[in-house]
C-alpha positions in Angstrom: 17.4 24.1 3.8 13.6 24.8 4.0 12.0 25.3 7.4 10.1 22.1 7.1 13.3 20.0 6.3 15.2 21.8 9.1 12.2 21.0 11.7 12.1 17.4 10.5 16.1 17.2 11.2 15.5 18.3 14.7 12.7 15.7 15.2 14.3 12.5 14.0 13.0 9.7 16.1 9.5 10.9 16.5 6.7 9.4 14.7 7.1 6.0 16.3 3.8 4.1 16.3 2.9 1.0 18.1 -0.2 -1.0 18.0 -0.9 -3.3 21.2 -3.6 -6.0 21.0 -5.4 -3.6 18.8 -8.9 -4.9 18.2 -11.9 -3.2 16.5 -15.3 -5.0 16.3 -18.3 -4.0 13.9 -21.2 -5.9 15.6 -19.8 -9.7 15.7 -17.4 -8.9 13.0 -13.7 -8.2 14.1 -12.5 -5.9 11.5 -9.1 -5.5 13.2 -8.2 -8.8 15.3 -5.7 -8.2 18.0 -3.1 -6.8 16.0 0.4 -6.1 17.6 2.5 -3.9 15.2 5.6 -1.6 15.6 6.0 1.0 13.0 9.4 2.7 13.3 10.0 6.4 13.0 11.0 7.9 9.7 10.2 5.3 7.3 7.7 4.5 4.7 5.4 1.8 6.2 2.6 0.1 4.1 -0.5 -1.8 5.2 -1.2 -4.2 2.3 -4.0 -6.8 1.9 -7.1 -7.5 -0.1 -10.4 -5.6 0.2 -12.0 -5.9 3.4 -8.9 -7.2 5.5 -9.0 -4.3 7.9 -6.0 -2.2 6.7 -8.3 1.0 6.2 -9.9 0.4 9.7 -6.4 0.1 11.2 -5.4 3.4 9.6 -8.5 5.2 10.9 -7.7 3.7 14.4 -4.4 5.6 14.1 -5.9 8.7 13.0 -8.6 8.7 15.7 -11.6 8.3 13.3 -12.5 5.1 14.9 -12.1 4.0 18.6 -10.9 0.4 19.4 -12.9 -2.2 20.9 -9.8 -3.0 23.1 -6.0 -2.5 22.8 -3.9 0.6 22.5 -2.6 3.0 19.9 0.8 4.7 20.9 2.4 7.5 19.2 6.1 8.3 20.5 5.0 6.2 23.5 2.0 8.2 24.4 -1.4 6.5 24.5 -3.8 7.9 22.1 -7.0 6.8 24.0 -9.4 9.7 24.4 -7.2 12.1 22.1 -9.4 13.6 19.1 -8.2 13.2 15.7 -7.4 17.1 15.6 -5.1 16.7 18.7 -3.2 13.8 17.6 0.4 14.4 15.9 -1.0 12.8 12.8 -2.6 13.8 9.4 -4.4 12.0 6.8 -4.4 12.0 2.9 -7.6 10.5 1.4 -7.9 8.9 -1.8 -10.6 11.6 -2.6 -8.3 14.4 -1.7 -11.1 16.5 -0.3 -9.9 19.7 -1.6 -12.2 22.9 -1.3 -13.3 23.5 -5.1 -13.9 27.2 -4.5 -10.4 28.0 -2.8 -7.1 28.5 -4.6 -4.4 26.0 -4.2 -2.7 28.6 -1.7 -5.6 28.8 0.4 -6.3 24.9 0.4 -2.8 24.4 1.7 -3.3 27.3 4.3 -6.7 26.2 5.5 -5.4 24.2 8.6 -2.8 26.7 9.6 -5.6 29.5 9.6 -7.8 27.6 11.8 -5.0 27.2 14.1 -4.8 30.9 14.1 -1.1 30.9 12.9 0.1 34.5 12.0 -0.3 35.6 8.6 3.5 36.1 7.7 4.1 32.2 9.0 1.2 31.0 7.2 2.7 32.6 3.7 6.0 31.2 4.5 4.9 27.7 5.4 2.5 27.4 2.6 5.2 28.5 0.3 7.6 25.7 1.5 5.1 23.1 1.4 4.2 24.0 -2.1 7.9 24.0 -3.0 8.1 20.4 -1.6 5.5 19.2 -4.0 6.6 21.3 -7.0 3.5 23.3 -7.4 4.6 26.9 -6.4 3.8 28.2 -9.8 0.3 27.0 -9.6 -0.6 28.6 -6.0 -3.5 30.9 -7.6 -5.1 28.0 -9.6 -8.3 26.3 -8.3 -8.5 22.6 -8.0 -10.7 22.4 -11.1 -7.9 23.7 -13.0 -5.4 21.0 -12.0 -4.7 17.3 -13.2 -5.3 14.4 -10.7 -1.8 14.3 -10.1 -1.4 17.9 -9.2 -4.6 17.6 -6.8 -2.8 14.9 -5.2 0.2 16.9 -4.4 -1.9 19.7 -3.0 -3.4 17.3 -0.6 0.0 16.1 0.4 1.2 19.8 0.8 -1.9 20.5 3.1 -1.1 17.6 5.2 2.8 18.4 5.5 2.3 22.1 6.2 0.9 21.1 9.5 3.9 19.2 10.6 2.6 16.0 11.8 5.0 13.4 13.3 3.1 10.7 11.1 1.2 11.0 7.9 -1.4 8.4 7.2 -2.3 7.8 3.5 -5.3 5.9 2.5 -4.9 4.7 -1.1 -4.1 8.3 -2.4 -3.4 7.3 -5.9 -6.2 5.0 -6.4 -8.1 7.3 -8.8 -5.1 7.9 -11.3 -4.2 6.1 -14.2 -1.5 3.5 -14.3 1.2 5.6 -15.8 0.6 8.6 -13.5 0.4 6.1 -10.5 4.0 4.8 -11.3 5.3 8.4 -11.7 3.9 9.6 -8.3 5.0 6.3 -6.7 8.6 7.4 -7.2 7.8 10.9 -6.1 6.1 10.1 -3.0 9.0 7.9 -1.8 11.4 10.6 -2.6 9.3 13.1 -0.7 9.0 11.0 2.2 12.8 10.4 2.4 13.3 14.4 2.0 11.0 15.4 5.1 11.9 12.3 7.0 8.6 11.7 8.8 6.8 8.6 9.3 4.5 7.5 6.4 1.9 4.9 6.9 0.3 3.8 3.6 -2.6 1.8 2.8 -3.0 0.0 -0.4 -4.1 -3.3 -1.9 -1.7 -2.8 -5.0 1.3 -5.1 -4.5 3.4 -3.1 -6.9 2.9 0.2 -5.1 3.8 -1.5 -1.9 7.0 -3.0 -3.1 8.1 0.2 -4.9 7.7 2.4 -2.2 7.8 1.0 1.1 10.6 0.2 3.7 8.4 -2.1 5.5 5.0 -3.8 4.5 2.6 -5.5 6.9 0.6 -8.0 5.0 -2.9 -8.2 6.4 -5.6 -10.8 6.0 -9.1 -11.0 7.8 -8.0 -8.4 10.4 -4.7 -10.2 11.4 -1.1 -9.7 10.4 0.1 -12.6 8.3 3.8 -11.2 8.0 5.7 -7.7 8.3 9.0 -7.5 6.8 11.1 -5.6 4.2 9.7 -5.9 0.5 12.5 -8.0 -0.3 12.0 -10.6 2.4 8.2 -10.7 2.0 8.7 -11.4 -1.7 11.7 -13.9 -1.4 11.0 -15.3 2.2 7.1 -15.5 2.6 6.0 -16.7 6.0 3.1 -18.8 4.6 1.2 -19.6 1.7 -1.4 -16.6 1.8 1.7 -14.1 1.7 3.3 -15.9 -1.2 0.1 -16.1 -3.3 -0.9 -12.4 -2.3 2.4 -10.7 -3.1 3.3 -11.1 -6.6 2.8 -14.1 -8.8 3.4 -17.4 -7.3 3.3 -21.0 -8.5 1.9 -23.0 -5.4 2.0 -26.7 -5.5 0.5 -29.3 -3.2 3.2 -31.6 -2.1 4.1 -34.1 0.7 7.2 -33.4 2.5 9.6 -36.0 4.0 11.2 -33.3 6.4 15.1 -32.8 6.9 17.4 -31.7 9.5 19.7 -30.4 6.8 19.6 -27.7 4.3 17.2 -29.3 1.7 14.3 -31.7 1.9 12.4 -34.1 -0.6 9.2 -33.0 -1.6 6.6 -35.3 -3.5 4.4 -33.9 -6.1 1.5 -35.6 -7.8 2.2 -38.7 -10.0 5.2 -39.8 -8.2 7.6 -36.7 -8.9 9.9 -35.6 -6.4 11.8 -32.3 -6.2 14.6 -31.2 -3.7 13.7 -28.0 -1.9 16.3 -25.9 -0.4 14.5 -23.0 1.3 11.6 -22.5 3.7 10.5 -24.8 6.3 12.5 -27.8 5.1 11.9 -29.6 8.5 8.0 -30.0 8.1 6.7 -33.4 7.3 3.3 -34.2 5.6 1.1 -31.9 3.5 2.8 -28.7 2.7 2.9 -26.2 -0.2 5.9 -25.7 -2.6 6.1 -22.4 -4.0 8.5 -20.9 -6.8 8.3 -17.7 -8.6 7.7 -17.4 -12.3 11.1 -15.6 -13.0 13.1 -18.5 -11.2 11.7 -21.1 -13.6 14.2 -22.3 -16.1 12.7 -23.6 -19.5 15.1 -26.1 -21.3 14.3 -28.2 -24.3 12.0 -31.3 -24.0 13.9 -34.5 -23.1 16.4 -33.0 -20.9 16.6 -35.0 -17.5 18.2 -34.4 -14.2 17.2 -33.1 -10.8 14.3 -31.3 -10.3 13.4 -31.2 -14.0 9.9 -32.1 -15.0 8.4 -32.5 -18.5 5.7 -30.0 -19.6 3.9 -28.5 -22.4 3.3 -24.9 -23.1 -0.7 -24.2 -22.9 -0.6 -20.4 -23.4 1.5 -17.5 -24.2 1.2 -14.0 -23.2 3.5 -11.2 -24.5 4.2 -8.5 -21.7 6.6 -6.3 -23.5 9.5 -6.8 -21.4 9.1 -10.6 -21.0 6.8 -13.4 -22.2 4.7 -15.0 -19.8 4.0 -18.8 -20.1 1.7 -21.3 -18.6 3.0 -24.8 -18.7 1.2 -27.9 -17.7 3.5 -30.2 -15.9 3.6 -34.0 -15.9 2.9 -33.8 -12.1 -0.5 -32.4 -13.0 0.4 -28.7 -11.7 0.1 -25.9 -14.0 2.8 -23.2 -13.2 3.5 -19.8 -14.8 7.0 -19.0 -16.1 8.5 -15.8 -17.1 11.1 -15.5 -19.8 12.9 -12.1 -20.5 12.4 -10.5 -23.8 16.2 -10.1 -24.3 16.5 -11.8 -27.9 15.0 -10.9 -31.2 13.3 -14.3 -31.4 12.1 -14.5 -27.9 8.5 -13.8 -28.7 8.3 -16.3 -31.6 9.9 -19.1 -29.8 7.2 -20.2 -27.9 3.7 -21.2 -28.8 0.9 -23.4 -27.3 1.6 -26.9 -27.7 5.5 -26.8 -27.3 7.0 -29.5 -25.2 9.6 -28.3 -22.6 11.4 -29.2 -19.6 10.7 -27.0 -16.5 14.0 -26.8 -14.2 12.9 -25.8 -10.9 16.2 -25.0 -9.1 16.8 -26.2 -5.6 17.3 -22.8 -4.1 14.4 -21.4 -5.9 12.0 -23.7 -4.3 10.4 -23.1 -0.9 8.5 -25.1 1.8 5.4 -23.6 3.2 3.0 -24.8 5.7 -0.7 -24.3 5.0 -1.3 -22.2 7.9 0.2 -18.8 9.5 4.0 -19.8 10.1 5.4 -16.5 11.2 5.1 -13.8 14.0 7.2 -11.3 12.3 4.8 -8.4 13.5 7.6 -6.0 14.2 8.2 -3.3 11.7 11.4 -2.4 13.0 14.3 -2.6 10.5 16.5 -5.6 11.2 
């Protein structure tokens, strides 16, 4: 076991971050608006949201690069107020990597240790271990300009990890890479986090990144947390319409709900079409949103009747390789996206614009959502 891994085993439980009524104003604008969030130690936690939602500002408040207008940042129960970035038990990896172009890989990684006056032998040992972690030991003598984008990202990670932070903050570090390399490094980054066992707090606007790597995700909008939960819960049990629409592809339909005290409710779509809804806030009455994911819509031949079956017509077909994405205009007036797996030889040729179909919306695949925020799940703790 490397020294870094052994030390992390000794420090399990460290790296617990708590944000308490955290607020940051820039003039009259609240970039971060009274956030309460608990980020447990030792996990991979992502802050996910659209551009300008406040996720990077939140990361900078944890790092100490910004000071809060009010509220507190606690790391392992200690208030970081007045503690400069260099004295906090955190380190940051930026999208730009910020490597020194004139220094070798070894010297880039060693830079922080040398500034801290760590003895030469220990610098050599710790840098070697950090480069082993990111699989760059054989490139220690190269300069950044001789590396690929993915290799530069690994150098930036090694430089951060060699300082042994309790929390590693990552501000969209894969943003400058091509799609294939991003997917590869997503897997590597999660494996690295699991190996070293420290808390990763990762900022991204990419839903696939967040779903792939995270143990927990907080979805942020206009400086507020809409919902914080596991990737699966956010995708399958979104707390409100914003989360459902932002995380992946959703079919959101306006409806009027009659409410129910049981396990399901009747919701009336436009043109007098009713469906039974088995998930979500089935007790709500009046104007609501009904949501279903594309992969849960079942396409049947035209003319099939029965509960939760709506006639429709295919309006567009997109070949995705692994599946076929169809836009279907329903008799209710809604247009939904359906995803058909490409698991037969004739799947791609079976659909064309103008084809009449029946859309089956299974009861347990439909979810009732209110128009506003309906959840207070701001804890990042694993439940």
